[in-house]
C-alpha positions in Angstrom: 77.7 90.1 92.8 74.7 87.9 92.3 71.0 89.0 92.4 70.4 87.8 96.0 73.4 89.6 97.3 72.5 92.8 95.4 68.9 92.8 96.8 70.3 92.3 100.3 72.7 95.2 99.8 69.9 97.5 98.5 67.8 96.5 101.6 70.6 97.5 103.9 71.2 100.7 102.0 67.5 101.6 102.3 67.6 100.8 106.0 65.1 98.0 105.7 67.7 95.7 107.2 70.6 96.1 109.6 74.1 96.2 108.3 76.8 93.6 109.2 79.2 96.3 110.3 79.1 100.0 111.2 82.1 102.3 111.6 81.1 105.3 113.8 83.0 108.3 115.0 85.3 108.7 112.1 86.1 111.4 109.5 85.2 109.9 106.1 86.9 111.0 102.9 84.7 111.7 99.9 87.2 111.4 97.0 84.6 112.7 94.5 83.9 116.1 96.1 87.3 116.0 97.8 86.1 116.7 101.3 85.7 115.1 104.7 82.3 114.4 106.2 80.8 112.9 109.3 78.6 109.8 109.2 78.3 106.2 110.3 79.6 103.9 107.5 77.3 100.9 106.9 78.7 97.7 105.4 76.9 94.6 104.1 78.5 91.4 102.9 81.8 93.1 102.1 80.3 96.1 100.3 79.6 99.6 101.4 75.8 100.1 101.9 75.7 103.7 102.7 75.9 106.4 105.4 73.7 106.9 108.5 73.7 110.1 110.6 76.5 110.1 113.1 75.7 107.7 116.0 72.6 106.3 114.4 73.9 103.4 112.4 72.4 100.0 113.0 74.5 96.9 112.6 75.4 93.5 114.0 78.8 94.9 115.0 79.7 98.6 115.7 83.3 99.8 115.7 84.3 103.1 117.2 86.7 104.9 114.8 88.0 107.0 117.6 87.9 110.2 115.6 90.4 108.7 113.0 90.4 109.3 109.3 88.5 106.7 107.2 90.0 106.5 103.8 89.8 104.0 100.9 92.2 101.1 100.8 95.4 102.2 99.1 96.3 101.0 95.6 99.8 100.5 94.2 99.4 101.3 90.5 102.6 99.5 89.5 104.7 97.0 91.4 107.0 94.0 90.8 106.2 91.7 93.7 109.4 89.7 92.9 111.5 92.8 93.9 110.5 92.2 97.5 112.1 88.8 97.2 109.1 87.4 99.0 106.3 85.2 97.8 102.9 86.8 96.9 101.5 85.5 100.2 104.3 87.0 102.2 104.2 90.3 100.2 100.5 90.5 101.3 101.6 90.1 104.9 104.1 92.9 104.5 102.1 95.6 102.8 98.5 95.2 104.0 99.2 96.5 107.5 100.4 99.8 105.9 97.0 100.2 104.2 97.6 98.8 100.8 94.7 96.7 99.8 95.1 96.4 96.0 98.1 96.2 93.7 98.6 96.2 90.0 101.5 93.7 89.7 103.7 93.2 86.6 105.3 89.7 87.0 107.8 90.3 84.2 110.7 89.4 86.5 109.6 85.9 87.1 108.2 85.5 83.6 111.6 86.4 82.2 112.8 83.3 84.0 109.9 80.9 83.8 107.6 82.2 81.1 103.8 81.9 81.6 104.5 79.4 84.3 105.6 82.4 86.3 102.4 84.3 85.7 100.3 81.2 86.6 102.3 80.8 89.8 101.7 84.4 90.8 97.9 84.1 90.1 97.7 80.9 92.1 99.8 82.0 95.0 97.8 85.3 95.4 94.2 84.1 95.1 93.6 83.7 98.8 95.6 86.5 100.3 94.1 89.5 102.0 95.9 91.8 99.4 93.9 92.0 96.2 96.4 91.3 93.5 95.7 92.1 89.9 98.2 91.5 87.1 99.3 92.7 83.7 100.7 90.3 81.2 104.4 91.0 80.6 104.9 92.6 77.2 108.7 92.3 77.0 109.9 88.8 77.7 112.7 89.2 76.9 112.8 93.0 77.5 114.9 93.4 74.3 116.6 91.1 71.8 120.0 92.1 73.1 120.0 89.6 76.0 119.0 86.0 76.7 116.1 85.5 79.0 114.6 82.2 80.3 111.6 82.5 78.1 109.9 84.2 75.2 106.3 85.4 75.5 104.6 86.1 72.1 101.4 87.9 71.2 99.6 84.6 71.1 100.8 83.7 74.6 99.5 87.0 75.8 96.1 86.4 74.1 95.9 83.0 75.8 95.7 84.6 79.3 94.2 88.0 78.6 90.7 87.1 79.5 91.6 86.0 83.1 89.4 87.9 85.6 92.5 89.3 87.4 94.4 90.3 84.3 93.8 94.0 83.8 96.1 94.7 80.9 99.4 94.5 79.1 102.6 95.1 81.1 105.0 98.0 80.7 106.0 98.3 77.1 109.8 98.8 77.6 110.7 98.4 73.9 109.8 102.0 73.2 112.0 102.2 70.1 110.0 99.2 68.7 106.7 101.0 69.4 107.9 104.3 67.9 109.2 102.4 64.8 105.9 100.4 64.5 107.6 97.0 64.6 105.2 94.2 63.9 106.1 92.0 66.9 105.6 94.9 69.3 102.4 96.2 67.6 100.9 92.6 67.6 101.1 92.6 71.4 99.6 96.0 71.7 96.7 94.9 69.4 95.9 91.9 71.8 95.3 94.4 74.6 93.4 96.8 72.4 91.1 94.0 71.2 90.5 92.9 74.8 89.9 96.6 75.8 92.4 96.4 78.5 95.1 98.9 79.7 98.5 99.1 78.2 101.2 100.1 80.6 104.2 102.3 79.5 107.8 102.7 80.2 109.3 105.7 78.4 112.4 107.2 80.0 113.7 110.3 78.1 111.1 110.0 75.3 110.0 113.5 74.0 108.1 115.4 71.4 107.2 113.4 68.2 108.5 110.2 69.7 106.3 110.6 72.8 103.4 111.4 70.4 103.9 108.1 68.6 104.3 106.2 71.9 101.1 107.6 73.2 99.2 107.2 69.9 99.8 103.5 70.2 97.3 103.4 73.1 99.8 103.2 75.9 98.1 104.7 78.9 100.7 105.1 81.7 104.3 105.9 82.5 106.3 105.5 85.7 109.7 106.6 84.4 109.3 110.4 84.6 112.2 112.3 86.1 111.0 115.9 85.9 107.8 117.9 86.3 108.0 118.8 82.6 108.0 115.1 81.6 105.0 114.5 83.9 103.1 117.3 82.3 104.1 116.2 78.8 102.6 112.8 79.4 99.4 114.1 81.1 98.9 116.5 78.1 98.8 113.4 75.9 96.1 111.8 78.1 98.4 109.4 80.0 98.5 108.6 83.7 101.8 109.2 85.5 102.7 107.0 88.4 104.9 108.8 90.9 107.3 106.1 92.1 108.9 105.7 95.5 110.8 102.4 95.5 113.9 101.3 97.3 116.3 102.5 94.6 114.2 104.9 92.5 112.7 107.8 94.4 110.8 110.1 92.2 107.9 111.5 94.3 109.7 114.6 95.5 111.2 115.4 92.1 107.8 115.1 90.3 105.5 116.9 92.8 106.4 120.2 91.2 104.4 119.1 88.2 101.3 118.1 90.1 98.5 120.6 90.8 94.7 120.5 91.4 94.1 120.6 87.6 96.1 117.5 86.6 96.3 115.5 89.8 93.5 113.3 88.6 95.9 111.8 86.1 98.5 111.1 88.7 98.9 107.9 90.8 101.4 106.5 93.3 103.4 103.3 92.8 106.4 101.6 94.3 107.7 99.6 91.3 110.6 97.9 93.1 110.5 98.0 96.9 112.4 95.7 99.3 111.2 94.3 102.7 113.6 96.5 104.7 112.0 99.6 103.1 108.5 98.4 103.6 109.0 97.4 107.3 110.9 100.6 108.2 109.1 103.2 106.0 105.9 101.6 104.7 104.4 101.1 101.3 102.1 103.4 99.4 101.4 105.2 102.7 105.1 106.2 102.5 104.3 108.0 99.2 101.5 109.8 101.0 103.8 110.8 103.8 106.4 112.2 101.5 103.9 114.0 99.3 102.1 115.7 102.2 105.4 116.6 103.9 106.4 118.3 100.6 103.2 120.4 100.7 100.7 118.4 98.7 97.1 118.6 100.1 96.3 115.3 101.9 93.1 114.9 100.1 94.8 115.2 96.7 97.5 112.8 97.8 95.0 110.2 99.0 93.0 110.5 95.7 96.3 109.7 93.9 96.7 106.6 96.0 93.1 105.4 95.6 90.4 106.5 93.1 92.9 107.7 90.4 94.6 104.3 90.3 91.2 102.5 90.4 90.0 104.5 87.4 93.2 104.1 85.5 92.9 100.3 85.6 89.1 100.2 85.3 88.7 98.8 88.8 85.4 100.6 89.3 84.5 98.6 92.4 87.1 100.2 94.7 89.1 103.4 95.4 86.3 105.3 97.0 84.0 105.2 100.1 80.7 105.0 98.3 77.6 102.8 98.2 78.1 99.6 96.1 81.9 99.7 96.3 84.0 97.1 98.0 84.5 97.7 101.7 88.3 98.1 101.4 89.3 100.9 103.7 91.7 102.0 106.4 91.4 104.0 109.6 94.4 106.2 109.7 95.7 107.8 112.9 96.6 111.1 111.2 97.2 112.8 107.8 100.9 113.3 108.4 102.5 109.9 109.1 99.6 107.8 107.7 100.0 105.1 110.3 97.1 102.7 109.9 95.1 101.8 113.1 93.0 99.2 111.2 92.8 97.9 107.7 89.7 96.2 106.2 89.5 94.2 103.0 86.0 93.2 101.8 84.6 94.5 105.1 86.8 92.1 107.1 89.3 93.5 109.6 92.6 92.0 108.4 95.3 94.1 110.1 95.5 96.2 113.2 98.3 98.4 114.6 100.8 97.2 112.0 100.1 93.5 112.3 98.2 91.0 110.2 95.5 89.2 112.1 95.7 86.0 110.0 99.0 86.0 108.0 99.0 84.1 104.7 101.2 81.1 104.3 103.4 80.5 101.2 102.9 77.4 99.1 105.8 75.8 97.1 105.4 75.4 93.4 107.7 73.3 91.2 106.8 75.3 88.1 109.1 78.1 89.4 111.8 76.0 91.1 115.4 77.2 90.9 116.6 78.0 87.4 120.4 77.7 87.3 121.5 76.2 84.0 125.0 77.6 83.5 127.3 76.0 81.0 131.0 75.6 81.1 131.8 78.2 83.7 135.3 78.7 84.9 137.4 81.6 86.2 138.9 82.0 82.7 135.5 83.1 81.4 135.9 86.3 83.4 139.1 87.3 81.6 139.0 90.8 80.2 141.5 91.0 77.3 142.3 94.5 76.0 144.5 95.7 73.2 145.0 99.1 74.9 144.0 100.8 78.1 141.4 103.5 77.1 138.0 102.0 77.7 134.3 102.7 78.2 133.0 102.3 81.8 129.6 102.2 83.3 129.4 105.1 85.7 127.0 104.6 88.6 124.6 107.5 89.5 123.8 107.2 93.2 120.1 107.1 94.1 118.9 105.8 90.8 119.2 103.2 88.1 120.2 105.5 85.3 124.0 105.3 84.5 126.3 107.6 82.7 128.8 107.0 79.8 132.2 107.0 81.3 135.8 106.7 80.1 138.9 105.5 81.9 142.5 104.6 81.4 142.9 101.2 83.1 145.8 99.0 84.2 146.8 96.0 82.0 149.1 93.1 82.7 149.9 90.8 79.7 146.9 92.1 77.9 144.5 91.5 80.8 142.7 94.0 82.9 143.8 94.0 86.5 142.4 96.1 89.4 144.2 99.4 90.1 143.7 100.2 93.8 144.0 103.9 92.9 140.9 103.7 90.7 137.3 103.1 91.7 136.8 100.8 88.7 136.0 97.1 89.1 135.0 94.3 86.8 131.4 93.5 86.0 130.2 90.2 84.4 126.8 88.9 83.3 126.5 85.2 82.9 123.5 83.5 81.1 121.8 81.1 83.5 118.6 79.8 81.8 119.4 77.6 78.8 123.1 76.7 79.2 124.1 78.9 76.2 127.5 79.7 77.8 127.4 83.4 77.0 129.2 85.8 79.3 129.4 89.6 79.0 132.3 91.3 80.7 132.7 95.1 81.3 133.9 97.7 83.8 131.9 99.8 86.3 132.9 102.8 88.3 131.5 104.3 91.5 130.9 101.2 93.7 133.9 101.7 95.9 134.1 97.9 96.0 137.5 96.4 97.2 138.9 93.1 98.2 136.0 90.8 97.2 132.9 90.3 95.0 129.2 90.5 95.2 126.8 88.5 93.0 123.1 88.0 92.4 120.7 86.1 90.2 118.5 89.1 90.3 119.6 91.1 87.2 116.7 93.0 85.6 115.0 92.0 83.5 116.3 88.7 82.1 117.8 87.8 85.5 121.0 86.3 84.4 123.7 86.0 87.0 125.5 89.3 87.6 128.7 89.7 89.5 131.0 92.6 90.4 134.5 92.4 92.0 138.0 93.6 92.0 139.5 90.1 91.5 138.6 87.1 89.4 139.0 84.5 92.1 136.3 85.9 94.4 134.1 86.7 91.4 134.3 83.0 90.3 133.7 81.8 93.8 130.6 84.0 94.0 129.3 82.5 90.7 130.0 78.9 91.9 128.4 79.5 95.3 125.1 80.8 93.7 125.1 77.8 91.4 125.3 75.5 94.4 122.6 77.3 96.4 120.2 77.5 93.5 120.3 81.3 93.2 120.1 84.3 95.4 122.6 87.0 96.5 126.0 86.6 98.1 129.1 88.6 99.3 132.4 86.8 98.9 135.8 87.7 100.3 139.0 85.7 100.2 137.1 82.8 98.7 134.5 82.6 101.6 130.8 83.6 101.7 130.3 86.4 104.2 126.6 86.5 103.7 124.1 84.8 101.4 120.3 85.0 100.8 119.1 81.9 99.0 116.2 82.4 96.6 114.8 79.0 95.5 111.9 80.5 93.6 113.3 81.2 90.1 116.4 82.6 91.7 114.3 85.7 92.6 112.2 84.9 95.6 112.8 83.4 99.1 110.2 81.3 101.0 111.3 83.0 104.2 109.1 85.5 106.1 109.4 89.1 105.2 111.2 90.0 108.4 113.8 87.2 107.8 114.3 88.3 104.2 114.8 91.9 105.4 117.3 90.8 108.0 119.3 88.8 105.5 119.2 91.6 102.9 120.4 94.0 105.6 123.3 91.7 106.5 124.3 91.5 102.8 124.2 95.3 102.6 126.2 95.6 105.8 128.9 93.1 104.7 129.2 94.9 101.3 129.9 98.2 103.1 131.9 97.0 106.1 134.0 94.3 104.4 134.1 95.3 100.8 134.0 99.1 101.2 131.0 99.6 99.0 129.9 103.3 99.3 127.3 103.7 102.1 125.1 105.8 99.8 124.7 102.9 97.3 122.3 100.0 97.8 124.8 97.4 96.5 122.5 94.7 95.4 119.6 96.9 94.1 122.2 98.9 92.1 123.9 95.7 90.8 120.5 94.3 89.7 119.9 97.2 87.4 123.3 97.2 85.7 122.0 94.6 83.3 118.8 96.4 82.4 119.2 97.5 78.7 116.1 99.7 78.7 117.3 102.3 81.2 120.0 104.8 80.0 122.8 104.8 79.4 125.5 102.1 79.5 124.4 98.6 80.7 125.9 95.1 80.4 124.1 92.0 79.2 125.4 88.5 78.7 126.0 89.5 75.1 128.1 92.6 75.8 128.2 96.3 76.6 125.0 98.0 75.5 124.3 101.7 74.8 120.7 102.4 75.5 120.9 105.8 73.8 121.6 104.2 70.5 120.0 100.8 71.3 123.1 99.0 70.1 126.2 97.2 71.4 129.4 99.2 71.7 133.0 98.1 72.0 134.5 98.2 75.4 137.7 99.6 74.0 137.9 103.2 72.7 140.3 104.5 70.1 143.6 105.7 71.4 
């Protein structure tokens, strides 16, 4: 804010000048005293000027709040926009009508494909959207050294962009063993953020005691991977912020609320992490976290603070998160404190959404820096062969409703030394195929719990390196799925008897569609329906979200990369075959 604008704001605050906008007849939330109060809200040039007695506010435009609840704009403390499979512009169109006005986005999905070009694309594409998008620089590209990503981001790369005005920190540090061991390459990245005095995001599933002390001592400030109230309290005790996540696949709000009380709620925030358009359109965004929390008994004021001021303070965004003089006029008029349906949403004092609709939707712009990345070398159906000496093997066991897997064992069917599908077993083949640099690496394993029969599903969304991942009960359909995605330039597909039953093309790095959110949601739903109806995938499993996390070697326990079967517990590769 320049001097002229500040002087004008002060004049409006002192009532020497009329405001630009006045919201009257609304219950205003004071997040500092944690109470509601009645007043007319005065706004000048996009900032909150102050409060006039009810009915006495003077402004060029007066809006009747209709007795609704005026709350700060909601803040998503940790999100991967790419997981919506929409562009930043379209993501804004999706979430703002639900009251989200600011997000802290970690673009490590697109950066694992396109490097810093991915970050620059996200910054450019988001700069004119209603949604205020801040970013952290991905810390783990690749996430670990046990897979091949499309790029490598070094400490010097991070330093080159850390001073950008919309870069607020270092992205989630998933290499927690590297942090705890004090490895130089990891610590060098942490030092860049420390020197810039910016936040370091965490990612520490199942890290306890001395290991958690070491992880926290490094300066890491947040974690969104808690599973239990005890884990939440352990992290708060160490001065960390805990983000209670409600995504499309990972739902932790209910499980963690038992650890939240009036004493520690100030260290708790809400996030979505990975949330697809279908979920956003049907259930909402951060307002869905609010709805769930209040339904489970959390006081509405505590819940709203977790969705606003706590996140703002966590990321040093001191200009938002509260309805107070001098802050940005980012706020919502909520119909109630149960469903949290937003009547109106304002960003910078401008009405941008009303009754669930954007007034001026943003339009996506194409960018060649993140054009489709499909460099697969020497693929053929033979690359999917799974040769075994004997039939006792390790399998990845799916845990419905999450991305954690279990260590499984099975006795499988062999013919001439090759695995073949046994219709009496819910075990199918899984393959991860390197797609960025034409290295020709293919990892093949087995997965149990999908229910998948008579076909294959495949995707170029395979966290975090986003190699092509395919699951099926026969090699012919699996190979066809791979070939089809190579032809389309990336995306998701369902194949049966050599034919594509459903496909969503994603020309932006194989992760994002240029389609509108509603269209992406419709196509994703059709993929899901075809997977269940035609391929018998279990209804309780989100086929493609689950598939995408089977290649993530930082979430326990067994995962598959293009280099082989990986045990996250020991952070090492393991043989597929077990001793007889």
